[in-house]
C-alpha positions in Angstrom: -3.3 -21.5 -13.6 -1.0 -18.8 -12.5 2.6 -19.5 -13.5 3.5 -18.2 -9.9 1.5 -20.9 -8.1 -0.5 -23.6 -9.9 -3.2 -23.5 -7.3 -4.1 -19.8 -7.7 -5.6 -17.9 -11.0 -3.1 -15.6 -12.6 -3.4 -12.6 -14.4 -4.4 -14.0 -17.4 -7.2 -16.2 -15.8 -8.6 -13.1 -14.2 -8.7 -11.2 -17.3 -10.2 -14.1 -19.6 -12.9 -14.4 -16.9 -13.9 -11.1 -16.9 -14.3 -10.7 -20.5 -16.0 -14.0 -21.1 -18.4 -12.4 -18.1 -18.6 -9.1 -19.9 -19.6 -10.5 -23.4 -21.9 -12.9 -22.5 -24.1 -10.2 -21.1 -23.6 -8.0 -24.0 -21.5 -5.3 -22.3 -19.2 -2.9 -24.8 -15.7 -3.7 -24.0 -12.8 -1.3 -24.7 -9.0 -2.0 -23.7 -6.0 0.1 -22.9 -2.7 -1.8 -23.6 -0.4 -1.3 -20.7 3.4 -0.6 -22.5 5.3 -3.3 -20.5 4.6 -7.0 -20.0 3.8 -9.4 -17.5 6.5 -11.9 -15.9 6.2 -14.7 -18.4 5.9 -12.3 -21.4 2.1 -11.8 -21.3 0.4 -8.6 -22.9 -1.0 -6.3 -19.9 -4.4 -4.3 -20.3 -6.8 -2.5 -18.6 -10.1 -3.5 -19.6 -13.4 -1.7 -19.5 -17.1 -3.1 -19.8 -20.3 -0.8 -20.2 -23.4 -2.7 -19.6 -26.6 -0.6 -20.0 -27.7 2.3 -22.1 -24.9 4.3 -23.9 -26.6 7.4 -22.9 -27.5 6.2 -19.3 -27.3 9.5 -16.8 -26.7 7.2 -13.9 -23.8 5.2 -13.8 -22.5 2.7 -10.7 -18.6 2.0 -11.4 -16.4 -0.6 -10.1 -12.9 -0.3 -10.2 -9.8 -3.1 -9.2 -6.5 -3.3 -9.0 -5.7 0.1 -7.9 -2.9 -1.7 -5.9 -2.0 -4.6 -8.1 -2.4 -7.5 -5.9 -5.3 -6.3 -4.5 -7.0 -6.7 -7.6 -7.6 -10.2 -7.3 -10.2 -9.7 -4.9 -11.8 -6.7 -7.0 -11.6 -8.7 -10.2 -13.1 -11.8 -8.9 -16.3 -9.6 -7.5 -16.5 -7.7 -10.8 -16.8 -11.2 -12.8 -19.0 -12.6 -10.3 -21.2 -9.7 -10.3 -21.3 -9.7 -14.4 -22.1 -13.3 -14.2 -25.2 -12.7 -11.9 -26.3 -9.6 -13.9 -27.3 -12.3 -16.9 -30.7 -12.0 -18.0 -31.4 -9.3 -15.4 -32.5 -6.1 -16.5 -31.1 -2.9 -15.1 -32.7 0.0 -13.6 -34.2 2.4 -16.2 -31.2 5.0 -17.2 -28.6 3.2 -15.5 -25.6 1.6 -16.5 -23.0 -0.5 -14.9 -19.1 0.5 -15.7 -16.5 -2.2 -14.7 -12.7 -0.7 -15.1 -10.5 -4.2 -14.6 -7.3 -4.1 -13.2 -6.2 0.0 -13.3 -2.7 -1.4 -12.4 -2.3 -4.7 -14.9 1.3 -4.5 -14.2 1.1 -4.9 -10.4 -1.4 -7.4 -10.7 0.3 -9.7 -13.2 3.6 -9.1 -10.8 1.7 -9.7 -7.7 3.2 -6.2 -6.2 0.9 -3.5 -4.6 2.7 -1.0 -6.4 3.2 -0.3 -10.1 5.9 -0.7 -12.6 7.5 2.5 -11.1 7.4 1.0 -7.6 5.0 3.8 -6.9 1.9 3.8 -5.1 -1.2 4.5 -7.1 -3.3 6.2 -4.1 -0.1 8.5 -3.6 0.0 9.5 -7.5 -3.4 11.4 -8.2 -1.9 14.8 -7.6 -1.2 17.9 -9.7 2.3 17.7 -10.0 2.4 21.3 -11.4 2.2 22.2 -7.8 4.5 21.6 -5.1 4.3 17.9 -3.7 3.5 17.0 -0.3 6.5 17.2 2.4 7.0 14.0 4.3 10.8 14.8 5.5 9.9 12.7 8.6 10.4 9.6 6.7 13.9 10.5 6.3 14.3 8.6 9.8 12.8 5.5 8.9 14.8 5.3 5.6 17.4 2.7 6.8 14.4 0.0 7.4 13.4 0.1 3.9 16.9 0.4 2.7 18.1 -2.9 3.8 20.3 -5.1 1.0 19.6 -8.5 2.9 16.5 -10.5 3.3 18.3 -12.3 6.0 21.6 -11.8 7.7 22.9 -9.1 10.1 21.7 -5.9 7.8 18.1 -7.1 8.3 18.6 -7.7 11.6 19.7 -4.3 12.4 16.6 -3.1 10.0 14.6 -5.2 12.3 15.7 -3.5 15.5 15.6 0.1 14.1 12.1 -1.0 13.2 11.2 -2.5 16.6 12.7 0.9 18.5 10.6 3.0 15.8 7.3 1.5 17.0 8.6 1.7 20.5 9.0 5.3 20.1 5.9 6.3 17.9 3.7 3.5 18.3 2.4 1.4 15.5 -0.3 4.3 14.4 2.2 6.9 14.8 4.7 5.2 12.6 2.5 4.1 10.0 1.2 7.8 9.8 5.0 8.7 8.5 5.6 5.7 6.4 2.0 5.3 4.8 1.6 9.1 4.3 3.7 8.6 0.9 7.3 10.1 0.1 8.3 12.3 -3.3 12.2 11.9 -3.2 13.3 8.3 -3.6 11.7 5.8 -6.3 13.2 2.7 -4.5 11.7 3.6 -1.1 8.1 2.1 0.2 5.0 4.0 -0.4 6.8 6.2 -3.2 4.2 8.6 -4.8 6.2 9.4 -8.3 7.4 12.4 -9.9 4.7 12.4 -12.6 1.4 11.0 -13.5 1.6 7.0 -13.9 0.4 5.1 -16.9 -2.4 4.1 -14.6 -3.2 7.6 -13.6 -3.5 9.0 -17.1 -5.2 6.0 -18.3 -8.0 6.2 -15.6 -8.3 10.0 -16.0 -9.2 9.1 -19.9 -11.6 6.4 -19.2 -13.4 8.9 -16.9 -13.3 11.6 -19.4 -14.6 9.2 -21.8 -17.4 7.3 -19.7 -18.4 10.0 -17.1 -17.7 13.1 -17.8 -21.6 13.6 -19.2 -23.5 11.8 -16.9 -25.5 13.3 -14.2 -24.8 10.9 -11.4 -22.4 8.6 -10.5 -21.3 5.9 -7.7 -17.8 4.9 -7.6 -16.1 1.6 -5.7 -12.4 1.3 -5.7 -11.7 -2.1 -4.4 -9.2 -2.7 -1.7 -8.0 -5.5 0.7 -5.3 -5.5 3.3 -6.5 -2.9 6.0 -9.1 -3.4 8.9 -10.5 -6.8 10.8 -10.0 -10.1 8.9 -13.1 -10.7 6.6 -14.5 -7.4 7.3 -15.4 -5.3 4.4 -15.3 -1.8 5.3 -17.2 0.8 3.1 -15.5 4.0 3.2 -15.4 7.5 1.5 -12.2 8.9 1.7 -11.5 12.2 0.6 -10.0 15.6 1.7 -13.4 17.7 2.7 -17.1 17.2 2.3 -18.5 16.8 -1.0 -21.7 17.8 -2.6 -23.1 14.0 -2.9 -21.9 13.1 0.8 -25.4 13.9 2.2 -26.6 11.3 -0.3 -23.9 8.9 0.4 -24.8 9.0 4.0 -28.5 8.4 3.5 -27.9 5.4 1.3 -25.6 3.5 3.4 -26.4 4.9 6.7 -24.0 3.9 9.9 -22.3 1.5 7.2 -20.3 4.4 5.7 -17.5 5.4 7.4 -16.2 8.8 6.0 -12.2 9.7 6.1 -10.9 12.8 5.8 -7.4 12.8 4.9 -5.0 15.5 6.0 -1.2 16.1 7.2 -2.3 15.5 10.8 -4.9 13.1 10.7 -4.8 10.0 12.6 -7.1 6.5 11.6 -7.7 3.5 13.5 -8.8 1.7 10.6 -5.7 0.6 9.1 -6.0 2.8 5.9 -3.6 5.9 5.8 -5.3 9.2 6.9 -2.2 11.3 6.3 -1.6 10.7 2.9 -2.9 12.3 -0.2 -2.9 11.4 -4.1 -6.1 9.1 -3.5 -8.2 8.1 -6.4 -11.4 9.1 -4.5 -10.2 12.6 -4.4 -9.0 12.8 -8.3 -12.6 11.5 -9.3 -14.2 14.4 -7.7 -11.5 17.2 -9.1 -11.7 15.3 -12.4 -16.0 15.3 -12.5 -17.1 18.8 -11.0 -20.4 18.5 -13.0 -21.3 15.0 -11.8 -23.0 14.0 -8.4 -20.3 11.7 -7.6 -20.5 9.6 -4.3 -16.7 7.9 -4.1 -16.3 5.1 -2.4 -14.1 2.5 -1.3 -14.4 -1.0 0.1 -11.6 -2.3 2.0 -11.6 -5.8 3.1 -9.6 -6.5 6.1 -7.2 -9.5 6.0 -4.3 -9.9 8.5 -2.8 -7.5 11.0 -1.0 -4.5 10.1 2.5 -5.7 11.3 2.3 -8.8 9.3 1.0 -7.4 6.1 3.9 -4.7 6.1 6.4 -7.3 6.8 5.6 -9.1 3.6 5.7 -5.9 1.8 9.1 -5.6 3.1 10.1 -8.6 1.6 8.5 -7.9 -1.5 10.3 -4.6 -1.7 13.6 -5.9 -1.2 12.6 -9.1 -3.7 12.3 -6.3 -6.7 15.5 -4.3 -5.6 17.7 -7.0 -4.9 16.1 -10.7 -5.9 14.7 -12.8 -8.4 10.8 -12.6 -8.6 10.9 -16.2 -10.2 13.3 -18.1 -8.4 12.5 -20.2 -5.2 12.8 -17.3 -2.8 10.9 -15.0 -5.1 7.8 -17.4 -5.4 7.9 -17.9 -1.5 7.8 -14.1 -1.0 5.2 -13.7 -3.9 3.0 -16.5 -2.3 3.2 -15.1 1.0 2.4 -11.3 -0.3 -0.8 -12.9 -2.2 -1.7 -14.2 1.1 -1.9 -11.0 2.7 -3.9 -9.3 0.3 -6.3 -12.5 -1.0 -6.5 -15.0 1.6 -6.9 -18.7 0.4 -9.3 -19.0 3.1 -12.8 -19.9 1.2 -14.6 -18.5 4.3 -12.9 -15.0 3.5 -13.5 -14.9 0.1 -17.1 -15.8 0.1 -17.7 -13.4 2.9 -16.2 -10.0 0.8 -17.9 -11.4 -2.2 -21.3 -11.6 -0.3 -20.8 -8.0 1.0 -19.4 -6.4 -1.7 -22.6 -8.1 -3.9 -24.9 -6.4 -1.2 -23.2 -3.0 -1.3 -23.7 -2.6 -5.2 -26.9 -4.2 -5.1 -28.4 -1.4 -3.2 -26.2 1.5 -4.8 -27.9 -0.1 -8.2 -31.1 -0.1 -6.9 -30.9 3.5 -5.4 -29.2 5.3 -8.2 -32.7 6.1 -10.0 -33.9 8.0 -6.9 -30.4 10.2 -6.6 -30.5 13.3 -8.4 -28.1 16.1 -8.1 
C-alpha cells in the first residue's frame, strides 16, 4: 500500500494494476521513463497500452494524471475498464489507447502540479510566441507567497484572500488566479517557460499512435471542479472544431462546450480564462484527424475548500517536508479533495465514466471524417 497512507493505494500500486489489466487482455505496452524519482526512490513512468488492431482507423483514448493527484481517479477507471474488456471483442477497426499517468511525478508525490511546480493544463503552448499576460495576478501574489502554514503571516495572507474575494467575488478572483501565470515558478498555477517533460512525452505518444488514424475520441480525466460526485462531460477548446457536431450528436445535452479566452467566465469551476489546455494541443497536433477532445471532470468539494488545500500543499513543497507528520497530514487532505475516500463517490464516478466510454466505443464505427 501507499507509504504516505496505509489505507490508500500509491503510485506503484496504481501502475502495477494498470499493467496487469493491460497484459491480461493482450494489450501492447510501451513506457516512458521520467527522469526523476518518487518520494520513496521509486522509478516513475508514463505507460501506454494499445488494445485492438495495430492499423485501426478509429481510436478511443483515455488520458489520466494531467494533474498528478487527480490520476488516482483516472487510473482506477482505466484499470477497471481494461479489466471489463477481457474476453470482449472491440468494434471492427476500432482500438483503445490508454495513456496512464502523463504526469507520474505529480501522482507519486500527490501534487496537482509537476516536478517544476507547473500546471500541465497551462503548459501546452507555443513557447516561440509571446506568452499570455496575466499581470492582474501580481495583486494577489502576497496571498500565495506566505512562508507560514500557521501564524501571523498566514493570518495576514488569509485576510488579503478574504478581501480579494469581497472585492472580486469568488469566480472573479479565480478567473485571475487560475488563468495561469508565466513569470514566477514558485507561484500557484505556473504555466512554465518551456514545454515540460509531460508535454513533450504526450506529443510523442500522440504522434506515434494517432497521427495516421481517421477518427479519435480522447477523454482527459480530471477531478475537483463541480458538484460533489457529478462527472461533467466537457469539451474545453479555444474555438469550435470540425468534429464538434459529431461530439454533440453523440452525447447531446450531456456535453458542455467551454470556449476559453481572456475574458471568459465559467460557473463550472473549470477556469475559462486559461490557455494551454490539453484538448486544444491535441487539436493543433492532429490536424488530419477527425478528433473529438473531451474532458471528464468529477466534482468533489467546494472550490474554496479545495483551494485552501492547494495553498497548504504549495507551502509544503516550498517550506516544509512532505514526509514529516505535517506533510503527511497535508497530503492526506489534498488527496481527499481530488479522490474522496467515500466509496459511493468512487463508484458513481466510475459508473458514469464507464457509461461515457461505452457509448463512445459503440458509436465510433459510425463516425467518419
